[in-house]
C-alpha positions as MATLAB code, in Angstrom:
seq = 'MRKTIGLFAAATLVLTLSACSGGAAGGGGGAHKSLDQLVVGFAQVGAESGWRTANTKDIQDSFKAANIKLQFSDAQQKQENQIKAIRSYIQQGVDYIAFSPVVQTGWDAVLNEAKAANIPVILTDRAVDSKDTSLYKTFLGSDFIAEGKKAGDWLVEQYKGSSDPVSVVQLEGTTGSAPAIDRGTGFADAIKANPNIKVVASQTGDFTRAGGKQVMEAMLKSQPKIDVVYAHNDDMGLGAIEAIEAAGKVPGKDIKIITVDGVKDGMTALANGKINFIVECSPLLGKQLIDTITKLNNGETVPQRIVTEETTFTQDQAKEALPNRKY';
ca = [
      80.471 -127.965  -84.849;
      79.772 -127.492  -88.837;
      76.488 -125.269  -87.351;
      78.595 -123.533  -84.712;
      81.933 -122.397  -87.473;
      78.701 -121.148  -89.825;
      77.023 -119.266  -87.258;
      80.244 -117.789  -85.836;
      81.220 -116.806  -89.847;
      77.769 -115.233  -90.349;
      78.488 -113.086  -87.393;
      81.809 -112.120  -88.557;
      80.960 -111.068  -92.198;
      77.808 -108.556  -90.544;
      80.226 -106.917  -87.802;
      82.853 -106.471  -90.812;
      79.958 -105.160  -93.270;
      78.807 -103.002  -90.404;
      82.102 -101.197  -89.757;
      82.594 -100.597  -93.213;
      79.437  -98.830  -93.617;
      80.226  -96.812  -90.343;
      81.835  -93.964  -92.217;
      81.007  -94.141  -95.690;
      78.835  -91.009  -95.433;
      80.874  -88.174  -93.607;
      82.525  -86.907  -91.222;
      80.996  -87.585  -87.754;
      81.384  -84.651  -86.113;
      85.334  -85.068  -85.629;
      84.776  -85.580  -81.861;
      88.070  -85.907  -79.909;
      90.921  -85.388  -82.921;
      93.074  -83.096  -82.302;
      92.073  -79.001  -83.428;
      94.721  -79.279  -86.466;
      93.198  -82.561  -87.604;
      89.734  -80.474  -87.894;
      88.308  -79.713  -91.348;
      85.217  -77.160  -91.215;
      83.000  -76.267  -94.143;
      81.991  -72.560  -93.701;
      79.003  -71.046  -96.194;
      79.391  -66.995  -95.904;
      76.281  -64.575  -97.185;
      78.294  -62.769  -99.334;
      79.817  -59.258  -99.368;
      77.440  -57.240  -99.209;
      78.440  -54.899  -96.177;
      81.584  -53.787  -94.246;
      80.060  -55.656  -91.387;
      80.088  -59.071  -93.067;
      83.771  -58.322  -94.974;
      84.400  -57.528  -91.258;
      82.358  -61.334  -90.292;
      84.243  -62.838  -93.011;
      87.863  -61.657  -91.872;
      87.484  -62.806  -88.100;
      86.066  -66.151  -88.934;
      89.350  -66.956  -91.095;
      91.760  -65.174  -88.627;
      90.461  -67.380  -85.975;
      90.264  -70.617  -87.732;
      94.424  -69.905  -88.685;
      94.773  -68.810  -84.744;
      93.213  -71.775  -83.865;
      95.133  -74.295  -86.732;
      91.954  -75.723  -87.836;
      91.437  -76.185  -91.683;
      88.370  -73.580  -92.774;
      86.974  -74.792  -96.262;
      85.027  -71.129  -97.355;
      82.836  -70.205  -99.678;
      80.833  -66.867 -100.525;
      77.197  -67.231 -101.878;
      77.249  -63.857 -103.232;
      73.318  -63.779 -101.468;
      71.896  -66.346 -102.954;
      70.504  -69.427 -101.583;
      71.204  -71.982 -103.981;
      74.953  -71.055 -104.027;
      74.848  -71.937 -100.331;
      72.801  -75.649 -100.533;
      75.635  -76.344 -103.162;
      78.589  -75.531 -101.050;
      76.872  -77.539  -98.050;
      76.268  -80.467  -99.965;
      79.853  -80.363 -101.375;
      80.979  -80.116  -97.610;
      78.303  -83.138  -97.135;
      80.076  -84.576  -99.973;
      84.170  -84.363  -98.887;
      82.867  -85.027  -95.423;
      84.066  -82.476  -93.207;
      83.819  -82.710  -89.362;
      81.746  -79.498  -88.984;
      79.322  -76.969  -91.177;
      78.778  -73.856  -90.256;
      76.810  -71.176  -92.316;
      74.679  -67.666  -92.069;
      71.660  -68.564  -94.314;
      70.873  -65.814  -96.632;
      66.956  -65.879  -95.714;
      65.060  -68.565  -92.817;
      63.497  -70.819  -94.704;
      64.235  -73.811  -97.097;
      67.063  -75.393  -95.318;
      65.630  -78.564  -93.775;
      66.127  -81.424  -96.840;
      70.181  -80.139  -97.060;
      70.221  -80.122  -93.113;
      68.736  -83.802  -92.961;
      71.621  -84.371  -95.430;
      74.342  -83.056  -93.110;
      72.232  -84.797  -90.095;
      72.139  -88.223  -91.983;
      75.795  -88.125  -92.453;
      76.474  -87.086  -89.186;
      78.283  -83.696  -89.660;
      77.571  -81.509  -86.606;
      75.758  -78.031  -88.145;
      76.331  -74.823  -86.154;
      74.229  -71.438  -87.432;
      76.286  -68.024  -87.267;
      74.792  -64.379  -87.061;
      71.023  -66.100  -88.389;
      68.918  -68.594  -87.955;
      66.591  -70.957  -90.047;
      63.100  -71.132  -89.756;
      62.876  -75.217  -89.200;
      60.536  -76.663  -86.637;
      63.059  -79.573  -86.039;
      65.671  -78.413  -84.081;
      67.873  -81.118  -83.789;
      68.997  -80.579  -87.587;
      71.882  -78.234  -85.839;
      73.709  -77.587  -82.637;
      73.684  -74.288  -82.044;
      72.700  -70.969  -83.713;
      75.465  -68.536  -82.798;
      74.574  -64.490  -82.949;
      72.412  -61.691  -82.035;
      69.360  -61.048  -80.704;
      67.928  -59.196  -84.020;
      64.021  -58.235  -82.040;
      65.885  -56.831  -79.280;
      68.437  -54.866  -81.825;
      64.971  -53.378  -83.077;
      63.928  -53.012  -80.352;
      66.344  -51.246  -79.145;
      66.300  -48.581  -81.840;
      62.613  -47.887  -81.370;
      62.962  -47.332  -77.773;
      65.703  -44.926  -78.578;
      63.065  -43.123  -81.432;
      60.100  -43.066  -78.716;
      62.383  -41.377  -75.878;
      63.695  -38.850  -78.654;
      59.906  -37.477  -78.768;
      59.106  -38.281  -75.566;
      56.018  -35.784  -74.866;
      55.587  -34.549  -78.481;
      51.682  -34.910  -80.025;
      53.419  -34.247  -83.005;
      53.368  -36.990  -86.144;
      56.838  -38.354  -87.135;
      57.127  -39.966  -90.504;
      59.460  -42.753  -90.667;
      61.106  -44.686  -94.142;
      62.408  -48.101  -93.038;
      65.262  -49.504  -95.496;
      64.933  -53.000  -95.246;
      67.696  -55.848  -95.061;
      67.548  -58.995  -97.757;
      63.839  -59.635  -97.838;
      63.175  -63.416  -95.987;
      66.310  -62.666  -94.058;
      66.524  -63.512  -90.054;
      67.658  -59.649  -89.515;
      65.203  -58.200  -91.348;
      62.337  -59.716  -90.210;
      63.121  -59.411  -86.695;
      64.619  -56.053  -87.278;
      61.110  -54.472  -87.999;
      59.563  -56.616  -85.686;
      61.969  -55.286  -82.942;
      61.371  -51.909  -84.279;
      57.740  -51.845  -84.485;
      57.005  -53.023  -81.402;
      58.419  -50.760  -79.906;
      57.175  -47.683  -81.294;
      53.672  -48.932  -80.689;
      54.241  -47.342  -77.504;
      53.868  -43.581  -79.300;
      51.026  -43.677  -81.616;
      52.126  -40.376  -82.981;
      55.391  -42.321  -84.865;
      54.515  -44.098  -87.781;
      56.206  -46.226  -90.618;
      55.159  -44.576  -93.300;
      57.027  -46.312  -96.074;
      59.136  -49.777  -96.161;
      61.959  -51.041  -99.154;
      64.010  -53.590  -98.690;
      67.738  -51.905  -99.782;
      69.240  -55.779  -99.455;
      71.691  -54.703  -97.130;
      73.785  -52.836  -99.203;
      74.619  -49.101  -99.477;
      73.962  -48.836 -103.324;
      70.200  -50.138 -102.329;
      70.611  -47.970  -99.427;
      70.859  -44.943 -101.914;
      68.860  -45.923 -104.552;
      65.407  -46.523 -102.236;
      66.339  -43.004 -100.357;
      66.427  -41.117 -103.693;
      62.812  -42.989 -104.567;
      61.461  -42.352 -100.664;
      62.174  -38.629 -100.959;
      60.524  -37.956 -104.144;
      57.603  -40.247 -102.934;
      56.949  -39.001  -99.463;
      56.002  -35.693  -98.438;
      57.722  -35.872  -95.234;
      60.324  -37.896  -94.043;
      61.748  -36.931  -90.410;
      63.415  -40.555  -89.458;
      65.146  -43.202  -91.484;
      65.425  -46.557  -90.252;
      68.269  -48.793  -92.082;
      68.583  -51.998  -90.973;
      72.363  -51.675  -91.485;
      74.901  -49.000  -91.333;
      75.629  -49.268  -95.255;
      72.157  -49.013  -96.157;
      72.115  -45.752  -93.758;
      75.048  -44.439  -95.324;
      73.678  -44.814  -98.815;
      70.723  -42.612  -97.474;
      73.156  -39.822  -96.174;
      74.481  -39.871  -99.691;
      70.783  -39.266 -101.342;
      69.785  -37.037  -98.484;
      72.574  -34.711  -99.395;
      71.942  -34.969 -102.864;
      68.365  -33.565 -102.381;
      70.052  -30.671 -100.503;
      69.204  -31.664  -96.778;
      71.093  -32.298  -93.959;
      71.358  -35.935  -92.826;
      71.267  -35.679  -88.807;
      69.650  -32.788  -88.238;
      66.342  -32.652  -91.142;
      66.212  -36.182  -90.843;
      67.379  -37.924  -88.167;
      68.730  -41.391  -88.712;
      68.699  -44.479  -86.990;
      70.848  -47.544  -87.763;
      71.910  -50.943  -87.117;
      75.880  -52.293  -86.695;
      78.541  -50.371  -85.755;
      81.451  -50.707  -88.398;
      83.726  -47.975  -88.974;
      81.526  -46.044  -91.356;
      78.878  -46.022  -90.083;
      80.516  -44.774  -86.513;
      82.436  -41.797  -88.088;
      79.164  -40.908  -89.309;
      77.403  -41.003  -86.095;
      80.230  -39.319  -84.696;
      80.246  -36.384  -87.066;
      76.359  -36.087  -86.272;
      75.249  -37.528  -89.951;
      73.589  -40.216  -88.010;
      72.154  -40.316  -84.689;
      72.365  -43.520  -83.144;
      73.605  -46.987  -84.225;
      72.833  -50.131  -82.179;
      75.819  -52.618  -82.480;
      75.561  -55.840  -83.912;
      79.500  -57.395  -83.970;
      80.412  -59.493  -86.717;
      83.237  -60.756  -84.715;
      81.913  -64.314  -83.857;
      85.254  -66.726  -85.067;
      86.621  -66.599  -81.597;
      82.861  -68.021  -80.114;
      82.336  -70.507  -83.352;
      86.096  -71.871  -82.373;
      85.083  -72.444  -78.802;
      81.769  -73.652  -79.921;
      83.751  -76.591  -82.015;
      86.326  -77.115  -79.186;
      83.311  -77.997  -76.594;
      81.646  -80.291  -79.495;
      84.917  -81.827  -80.673;
      85.449  -82.494  -76.595;
      82.121  -84.283  -76.703;
      80.251  -81.595  -74.344;
      76.950  -79.946  -74.812;
      76.256  -76.496  -75.873;
      73.612  -74.535  -75.884;
      71.058  -74.222  -78.893;
      71.213  -70.609  -78.545;
      74.243  -68.767  -77.813;
      73.386  -64.786  -77.796;
      76.581  -62.245  -78.366;
      76.632  -58.930  -76.258;
      76.190  -56.035  -77.662;
      75.891  -52.530  -76.436;
      74.273  -48.730  -78.716;
      75.698  -45.739  -79.397;
      75.488  -42.587  -79.423;
      77.779  -39.570  -81.319;
      79.916  -38.937  -78.161;
      79.817  -43.275  -77.402;
      81.224  -43.389  -80.895;
      84.030  -40.628  -80.721;
      85.393  -42.657  -77.522;
      85.176  -45.999  -79.181;
      86.433  -44.798  -82.362;
      89.703  -45.079  -81.807;
      90.161  -48.645  -80.864;
      87.355  -49.632  -83.515;
      88.660  -53.203  -84.564;
      86.027  -53.162  -87.714;
];
């Protein structure tokens, strides 16, 4: 009898310890909570461009409309700040973590910490370069390689049938970031269709208008002939316009300009003929992020890759779209 009681007590102790340890590390994904009980930690890249500002506002507005508590941090374009914020969210035991990675590499350690704490991670806008895809639930954002290819395809079409050499300078985004790598790759692949089109100089402007202006000023001095500017975002293209005009040249005519994003300032420059072509990259990811979290919270599975639908703009299309542009 004593032996039976002892075994029962031991089993009860094991069950008690198991129950106590079950929620010690983290949020457990918030499964089956009501939305107003959820807490989501979001680690943003920064505020380096008009696109990023619109992205932040859309995410914050979407969470407010859905009545989901949002813990928000601005990494000021530094990976170490994002890692610190993610670790803080893990410590707080949030239900979900979402972030736009500053760069592609160096995330495995902190994402493994989130996984160990049973906190699902959602990548927005930018991907990570990790072989372990179990470290995140999904990547929600644009196809940056396709964006670069659209830019290159347009340029190839402009010089179709011409044997004249075309000198292109490229204003790259933040070094090591997914959009910078992929937009460069897609563009390079597309322009192979015309061997006369050459990228003669390529340098990072860090996705900022000031960076684009500074790099363009240097390129105008160092390059004897520039026919085209390909900027990885509108802000760098707008900075390049300032440098081109200061050098006494006409942007859009003397030098063609291709950019990616489609923010209002960029679209206005396109409508005015200072930019020639824009490939859209929508910052309005808030609703899709809320939908993804809602599905995960309901115990549903989501695709590991969710691509946003986007288009391209010529001058006439920009004029038509501008009055109703939300960002």
